[in-house]
C-alpha positions, 0 to 999 in steps of 0.5 A: 220112596223116601227113606229114613224119617221122611214121608213117602211123598217128600222127594216128590214134594221137594222136586215140585217146590224146586221146579216152582221156585225155578219158574218163579225166578224166570218169571221175575227175570222176564218181568224185569225186562222193559217192554216198550219202544225199541231203540234205533241204535244199540245202547252199548255200541251205538250201531243201528239196530235193523228194522227186522230185529226191532219188529221181532223183539219189542223193546229191544235195546241191543244189537245182535252182536252185543246181545250175543256177547251178553248171552255168552257171558250169562251163567245160570245159577245152580239149583238148591240142593235140598237133600243137605247131605254131608258131601253136598255141604263140603263142595 
């Protein structure tokens, strides 16, 4: 139930659009990853990458330690606030 000037299904439409945009961002991010032959040595620290990791993840370029460091440093982006309330603009 939307209030004011919005249609009844406007909130659900915005949720659907936000969800679809998030899916498209993830697909784009996954598509940009190169999938090919796995490296034998880590691209960052030159340590050997174990055979089990190379077989499990096609195209892997980093060892477990370097990939863990990147995963910890990754901060997902916040979603888009489509409501545009005054309070949300002040943050």
